[in-house]
C-alpha positions in Angstrom: 118.5 118.8 70.2 114.9 119.0 71.1 113.2 115.9 72.3 109.8 115.1 70.7 106.8 115.7 72.9 105.6 112.6 74.7 102.0 113.5 73.7 102.8 113.2 70.0 104.6 109.9 70.2 101.8 108.0 72.1 98.9 106.3 70.3 95.7 108.3 70.3 93.7 105.5 72.0 96.1 105.2 75.0 94.5 108.0 77.0 90.9 107.0 76.3 89.0 105.1 78.9 88.2 101.5 77.9 84.5 102.2 78.0 84.8 104.5 75.0 86.8 101.9 73.1 84.1 99.3 73.8 81.3 101.6 72.7 83.2 102.3 69.6 83.7 98.7 68.8 80.1 98.0 69.7 78.9 100.6 67.3 81.2 99.2 64.6 79.8 95.7 65.1 76.2 97.0 65.2 76.6 98.9 61.9 78.1 95.7 60.3 75.2 93.6 61.6 72.6 96.1 60.5 74.0 96.1 57.0 74.3 92.3 56.9 71.2 91.0 58.8 68.8 93.6 59.9 67.1 95.0 63.0 67.3 91.8 65.2 71.0 91.5 64.6 71.4 95.2 65.5 69.6 94.7 68.8 71.6 91.7 69.7 74.8 93.5 68.8 73.9 96.6 70.9 72.9 94.3 73.9 76.1 92.4 73.7 78.1 95.7 73.5 76.2 97.0 76.6 76.9 93.9 78.5 80.6 94.0 77.6 80.6 97.7 78.6 79.1 96.9 82.0 81.7 94.2 82.5 84.5 96.6 81.8 83.0 99.3 84.1 82.5 96.7 86.9 86.1 95.5 86.5 87.5 99.1 86.6 85.5 100.0 89.7 86.6 96.8 91.5 90.2 97.6 90.6 89.8 101.1 91.9 88.3 99.8 95.1 91.2 97.4 95.6 93.7 100.2 95.1 91.8 102.4 97.6 91.8 99.6 100.2 95.5 99.0 99.7 96.4 102.7 100.1 94.3 102.9 103.2 96.2 100.0 104.7 99.5 101.6 103.8 98.3 104.8 105.4 97.4 103.0 108.6 100.8 101.2 108.7 102.7 104.4 108.1 100.7 106.2 110.9 101.6 103.4 113.3 105.3 103.6 112.3 105.2 107.4 112.8 103.8 107.0 116.2 106.4 104.4 117.2 109.2 106.6 115.9 107.8 109.6 117.8 107.8 107.6 121.0 111.4 106.4 120.4 112.5 110.1 119.9 110.7 111.2 123.0 112.3 108.4 125.0 115.8 109.1 123.6 115.6 112.8 124.3 114.5 112.5 127.9 117.0 113.9 130.5 117.3 110.6 132.3 118.2 108.8 129.0 120.7 111.5 128.1 122.3 111.3 131.5 122.6 107.5 131.4 124.2 107.6 127.9 126.6 110.3 129.0 127.6 108.1 132.0 128.1 105.1 129.7 130.4 107.3 127.6 132.5 108.1 130.7 131.2 111.6 131.3 130.6 112.7 134.9 129.2 115.7 136.6 131.5 118.5 137.7 131.4 118.6 141.5 132.8 122.2 141.5 130.2 124.2 139.7 131.0 127.8 139.0 128.8 130.5 137.4 129.6 133.8 135.9 127.5 136.7 137.2 127.0 138.7 134.0 126.1 141.9 135.9 129.3 142.0 138.0 131.5 139.7 135.9 132.6 137.7 138.9 132.8 134.0 139.1 130.4 132.6 141.7 130.9 129.1 143.2 128.0 126.8 144.2 124.4 127.1 143.3 122.9 130.1 141.7 121.0 132.5 143.9 117.2 132.2 144.1 116.8 135.5 142.2 119.0 134.3 139.4 117.2 130.9 139.3 113.9 132.6 138.9 115.0 134.2 135.7 113.6 132.3 132.7 115.6 132.3 129.5 113.8 130.9 126.4 115.5 127.6 125.4 117.4 127.2 128.6 116.5 124.8 131.3 119.0 124.2 134.1 
């Protein structure tokens, strides 16, 4: 079953800005006053409509300014929070912090290091040779 379009179910005036509604009401009042009293009533009605329109515009702009200020404050707070979280991640991923946490978990370094020489296939005990240590592999830092 198809749902009705939300655009057809809304009132026509919902999407219009308040200024247009006020001008429409002002024109309606002005036409009534013109028919009833004359030119002076028309001028008073138009002046009153213009003042009400200015009030609505001023209120709308003040509300928009408040929203902008509020969003800027939220942006500043989120930037501070992002910076704090970035510092926490950098601190937690430091080698000293990882070594300390590993020690707290009961892990210890192996005193008998052994390496596999990929060229010969032999197992080498101790430290790697200086030539092998000079080789840089992307993503690997001994």
